[in-house]
C-alpha positions as CSV (number, residue, x, y, z in Angstrom):
1,M,105.7,65.5,14.9
2,K,104.6,62.8,17.1
3,T,103.5,62.4,20.8
4,S,105.5,59.0,20.7
5,D,108.8,61.0,20.1
6,F,108.7,62.4,23.8
7,D,108.4,59.6,25.8
8,Y,111.6,58.4,27.9
9,Y,111.8,55.4,30.5
10,L,111.5,56.7,34.1
11,P,110.9,54.6,37.6
12,E,108.6,54.8,39.8
13,E,110.3,55.0,42.7
14,Q,111.6,58.5,41.3
15,I,108.6,60.0,41.2
16,A,108.9,62.7,44.0
17,Q,105.9,62.2,46.8
18,T,107.3,64.6,49.6
19,P,108.6,68.1,49.1
20,V,112.4,68.6,50.4
21,Y,113.6,70.9,53.3
22,P,114.7,73.5,52.9
23,R,113.4,73.8,49.4
24,D,116.4,74.9,47.8
25,S,118.7,71.6,49.2
26,S,116.2,70.0,45.8
27,R,119.1,69.1,43.5
28,L,120.0,71.2,40.3
29,L,120.8,70.1,36.8
30,V,122.2,72.5,34.7
31,Y,122.7,72.7,30.8
32,D,124.6,75.0,28.9
33,R,123.4,75.2,25.3
34,E,126.5,76.6,24.1
35,K,128.7,75.0,25.2
36,D,126.9,71.2,24.9
37,I,127.3,70.5,28.8
38,V,125.5,69.3,31.7
39,Y,126.2,70.4,35.6
40,H,124.9,68.9,38.5
41,K,124.4,70.9,41.5
42,K,121.8,71.9,44.3
43,F,119.6,74.8,43.6
44,S,120.7,77.0,46.5
45,D,124.0,77.0,43.6
46,L,121.6,78.9,41.2
47,T,123.5,82.0,41.7
48,S,126.8,80.9,40.5
49,F,124.9,80.9,37.0
50,L,123.1,84.0,37.2
51,K,124.7,87.0,36.8
52,K,124.3,91.0,37.6
53,G,121.3,92.0,35.1
54,D,120.3,89.1,34.5
55,L,115.9,89.2,35.0
56,L,114.3,86.7,36.7
57,V,110.4,86.1,35.5
58,R,108.4,84.3,37.8
59,N,104.5,83.4,37.8
60,N,103.2,85.2,41.5
61,T,99.5,83.3,40.9
62,K,98.5,81.2,44.2
63,V,97.1,77.7,44.5
64,L,93.1,77.7,45.5
65,P,91.9,74.9,47.9
66,A,90.3,73.8,44.7
67,R,89.5,70.3,45.6
68,M,86.0,69.6,47.1
69,F,83.8,67.1,47.7
70,A,80.0,67.4,47.4
71,K,76.7,65.0,48.0
72,T,74.0,64.8,45.4
73,E,70.3,64.8,46.1
74,N,70.8,60.8,46.3
75,G,73.6,60.7,48.7
76,G,76.6,60.2,45.7
77,V,80.1,61.7,46.0
78,V,81.5,63.8,43.8
79,E,84.7,65.5,43.3
80,I,85.2,69.0,42.3
81,L,87.9,70.9,41.1
82,L,87.8,74.8,40.5
83,L,89.5,75.3,37.2
84,K,88.4,79.0,36.0
85,R,86.4,82.1,38.2
86,F,84.4,84.0,35.8
87,N,82.3,86.4,37.6
88,L,81.8,85.9,41.9
89,T,79.9,82.9,41.8
90,E,80.5,80.7,38.5
91,W,83.5,78.4,37.8
92,E,84.3,76.2,35.4
93,V,85.1,72.8,37.2
94,M,86.1,69.2,36.5
95,V,84.0,66.8,38.1
96,K,83.9,63.7,39.1
97,P,82.0,60.9,38.1
98,G,80.9,63.5,35.3
99,K,77.6,61.1,34.8
100,K,76.2,62.8,38.1
101,A,76.7,66.2,37.4
102,R,74.1,66.8,34.8
103,V,72.8,70.0,33.5
104,G,70.7,71.4,36.7
105,K,71.8,69.7,39.1
106,T,72.6,70.8,42.6
107,L,75.4,69.2,44.3
108,K,75.8,70.0,48.2
109,I,79.4,70.6,49.6
110,S,78.5,71.7,53.3
111,D,75.2,74.1,54.6
112,E,76.9,77.2,53.3
113,L,77.9,76.0,50.1
114,S,76.5,74.4,47.2
115,L,76.5,74.3,43.6
116,T,74.3,74.4,40.2
117,V,75.5,73.1,37.5
118,Q,74.9,75.6,34.5
119,E,76.6,74.5,31.3
120,I,78.7,70.6,29.8
121,F,81.1,72.0,27.5
122,D,81.8,69.9,24.8
123,I,86.0,70.2,24.0
124,A,87.3,69.0,28.1
125,G,83.3,67.5,29.5
126,T,84.2,70.4,32.2
127,R,81.2,72.3,33.4
128,K,80.0,75.9,34.1
129,V,78.3,76.3,38.0
130,K,77.2,78.7,39.9
131,F,78.6,78.7,43.8
132,N,75.2,79.2,46.0
133,Y,76.2,81.1,49.0
134,D,77.0,83.6,51.8
135,G,80.2,85.5,53.0
136,V,83.7,84.8,51.2
137,F,83.7,82.8,49.2
138,E,87.9,82.3,49.7
139,E,87.3,82.0,53.1
140,I,84.9,79.0,52.6
141,I,86.8,77.3,50.4
142,E,89.3,77.2,52.8
143,R,87.3,75.8,55.4
144,Y,86.5,73.0,52.9
145,G,88.5,72.7,50.3
146,E,92.2,70.9,49.8
147,M,95.0,71.5,47.4
148,P,94.8,70.0,44.5
149,L,97.9,67.7,44.1
150,P,98.8,65.7,41.1
151,P,96.9,62.1,41.0
152,Y,100.7,60.4,40.7
153,I,101.5,61.9,44.4
154,K,100.0,59.4,46.9
155,E,101.1,60.6,49.8
156,K,99.4,63.1,52.1
157,L,101.3,66.7,51.8
158,K,101.5,67.9,55.9
159,D,102.4,71.9,55.3
160,Q,100.1,72.9,52.7
161,N,102.1,76.3,51.7
162,R,104.6,73.5,50.7
163,Y,102.3,73.7,47.5
164,Q,102.9,77.5,47.6
165,T,105.6,79.5,45.9
166,V,106.8,81.8,48.7
167,Y,106.0,85.2,46.4
168,A,102.5,83.3,46.0
169,E,100.1,86.2,45.9
170,K,97.1,86.4,43.4
171,D,94.7,83.5,44.2
172,G,93.2,81.0,40.9
173,S,95.5,78.2,40.1
174,A,94.2,74.8,40.0
175,A,97.9,73.4,40.9
176,A,101.2,75.3,41.6
177,P,104.2,76.9,38.9
178,T,106.3,73.8,40.3
179,A,109.8,75.1,38.9
180,G,109.5,78.0,41.9
181,L,108.7,76.0,44.9
182,H,112.8,75.7,45.0
183,F,113.0,79.2,46.0
184,T,113.6,80.5,49.3
185,E,113.7,84.5,50.5
186,E,117.5,84.0,51.3
187,L,117.7,82.6,47.5
188,F,116.0,85.8,46.5
189,S,118.0,87.9,49.0
190,K,121.2,86.4,47.8
191,L,120.3,86.5,43.9
192,N,119.3,90.4,44.6
193,E,122.9,90.9,46.0
194,K,124.4,89.8,43.4
195,G,122.6,92.3,40.6
196,V,119.6,90.0,39.9
197,E,116.5,91.9,39.0
198,I,112.8,90.3,39.1
199,A,109.7,91.2,37.3
200,N,106.2,88.8,38.0
201,V,104.3,87.8,35.7
202,L,100.3,85.8,36.4
203,L,99.2,83.1,34.8
204,H,96.3,80.8,36.1
205,V,97.1,77.5,36.0
206,G,94.1,75.6,34.6
207,I,93.4,72.1,33.4
208,G,96.2,71.9,30.2
209,T,98.0,70.8,33.4
210,F,96.0,67.7,34.0
211,R,95.2,66.5,30.2
212,P,97.1,64.1,28.3
213,V,98.3,64.4,24.8
214,K,96.1,62.2,23.7
215,S,96.6,62.5,19.6
216,E,99.8,61.1,18.0
217,D,99.8,64.0,16.2
218,I,100.8,66.8,18.6
219,S,99.7,69.7,16.5
220,N,96.0,67.9,16.9
221,H,96.5,68.7,20.2
222,H,94.5,71.6,21.5
223,M,95.4,73.5,24.9
224,H,92.6,75.1,27.6
225,S,92.4,78.8,28.2
226,E,94.3,80.0,31.2
227,Y,93.8,83.5,32.4
228,Y,97.1,85.6,32.3
229,E,98.1,88.9,32.8
230,I,101.2,91.8,33.0
231,D,100.9,94.9,34.4
232,A,102.6,98.3,33.4
233,E,105.1,98.1,36.2
234,N,106.4,94.7,35.9
235,A,106.5,95.0,32.0
236,E,108.9,98.0,31.6
237,K,111.2,95.8,33.5
238,I,111.0,92.9,30.9
239,N,111.0,95.8,27.8
240,K,114.3,97.7,29.7
241,A,115.9,94.2,30.3
242,K,115.7,93.7,26.7
243,R,116.2,96.6,25.2
244,E,119.4,96.5,27.2
245,G,120.2,92.9,25.5
246,R,120.0,91.5,29.5
247,R,118.8,87.7,29.7
248,I,115.6,87.2,30.7
249,I,115.1,83.9,32.8
250,A,111.5,82.2,32.9
251,V,110.8,80.6,36.0
252,G,108.6,78.0,35.0
253,T,106.3,76.9,31.6
254,T,104.0,79.4,33.1
255,S,106.3,82.1,33.1
256,V,107.2,81.2,29.4
257,R,103.8,81.0,28.0
258,T,102.7,84.1,29.7
259,L,106.2,86.1,28.2
260,E,105.7,84.5,24.5
261,S,101.6,84.9,24.5
262,A,102.3,89.0,25.3
263,C,105.0,89.8,23.0
264,D,105.9,90.9,19.8
265,Q,107.9,89.4,17.2
266,K,110.8,91.7,19.0
267,G,110.0,90.5,22.4
268,F,108.8,93.6,23.5
269,V,105.9,92.9,25.7
270,S,102.5,95.3,26.8
271,A,100.8,95.8,30.0
272,C,97.8,93.7,29.1
273,S,95.1,90.8,30.3
274,G,93.6,88.0,28.8
275,N,93.3,84.0,27.9
276,T,96.0,82.4,26.8
277,E,95.8,78.8,24.7
278,I,99.7,79.0,23.4
279,F,100.7,75.4,22.7
280,I,104.9,75.7,22.2
281,Y,106.7,72.8,20.5
282,P,109.5,72.2,18.6
283,P,110.4,74.1,16.1
284,Y,109.7,77.2,17.6
285,D,111.1,80.8,17.8
286,F,111.5,82.1,21.3
287,K,111.0,85.8,20.9
288,C,111.5,86.9,24.8
289,V,112.8,84.0,27.1
290,D,116.7,83.4,27.0
291,G,116.9,80.8,29.8
292,L,114.7,78.7,31.7
293,I,114.3,77.2,35.1
294,T,112.1,74.5,35.1
295,N,111.4,70.8,36.6
296,F,111.3,67.6,35.3
297,H,108.0,66.6,33.8
298,L,106.1,63.7,32.8
299,P,107.0,61.8,29.6
300,K,104.8,63.0,25.9
301,S,103.0,65.6,28.5
302,T,102.7,69.4,26.8
303,L,105.5,70.5,29.4
304,I,108.7,68.3,27.9
305,M,107.3,69.3,24.4
306,L,107.7,73.2,25.4
307,V,111.5,72.3,27.1
308,S,112.5,70.0,23.7
309,A,111.6,73.5,22.3
310,F,113.7,75.5,24.2
311,S,117.0,73.2,24.1
312,S,116.0,70.5,21.3
313,R,114.4,67.1,21.9
314,E,117.4,65.1,21.4
315,K,119.2,67.2,24.1
316,T,116.3,67.5,26.2
317,L,115.6,63.5,26.3
318,S,119.3,63.0,26.7
319,F,119.5,65.2,29.6
320,Y,116.5,63.5,31.0
321,E,118.5,60.5,31.2
322,T,121.1,61.7,32.4
323,A,118.9,62.6,35.5
324,V,117.0,59.0,35.6
325,K,120.4,57.6,35.7
326,E,121.8,59.8,38.3
327,G,118.9,60.2,40.8
328,Y,117.0,62.7,40.4
329,R,113.5,63.4,41.4
330,F,111.3,63.7,39.2
331,F,107.7,66.4,38.5
332,S,106.1,68.2,40.8
333,F,107.8,67.4,44.4
334,G,111.1,66.9,42.1
335,D,114.3,68.7,41.3
336,A,114.7,71.3,39.3
337,C,117.1,72.6,35.4
338,L,118.2,75.2,34.0
339,I,119.0,75.8,30.6
340,L,120.5,78.6,29.3
């Protein structure tokens, strides 16, 4: 398939610049695949479409304040974006402009934090760097880092927590799993009362979120690897739901990629961890996932390709066109859709 097959028209004013309050007041487009019907609801109406025994699988990664600015020895300014941690001091980072971050160069973020470039990766042009500091790294970057909002968001985020899910737990992401931003503790309480169960998985979102698909033949696109894990307790929750024929509904494309990376041909998962480069596009046989909650994604992105694998390219572009006509808000701070 071609990258251009996943293009659609979107007016710029429908790119959401700010989150809505409360979180679950965002709109929800529901697409029922069996009935081929689209419903227009609020996200808080999610309880009407989930039933007792459904298992919601969510990604409990936590976004780091991963965007920082450093100075070169000559006083130039370099933007640093944390992507993936290798060990206590070494990270993969994105650097702009790259020409100021050659191997061996030291860049200074503050008196207590600097980094030295160790290696340039050929595939993505990212760098392996070693951070130099004394103390706790996470505490230090809280002082000097910013939330790494996508480039299409031009407005400054007033409340940094709005780019975190309410269930974010494990530091490591360079971007939020945005489908989860719509959930509130109150909504989880209502789902619990209805008998909907919750399982947590982990995928640290990396450069794959930011990289456009440059090849016209999508099969030539290479996904950057991202760390994922499923512990024994949550693996058993997923497998129990699978054995009992209950629906497994993924919150976001990152949860889908985690589940489909970890499962066998029958859809059962093992407690595991590792790195995944899984790239899901049509045609694809989903082995573990029965439903998907997701935002509206960029044209020609790997994310809209994944959604198209789940509900067909034609149907996806059709309800995207409907969402545009109905004035839905798109991308990270935009509205959501539920595909069943």
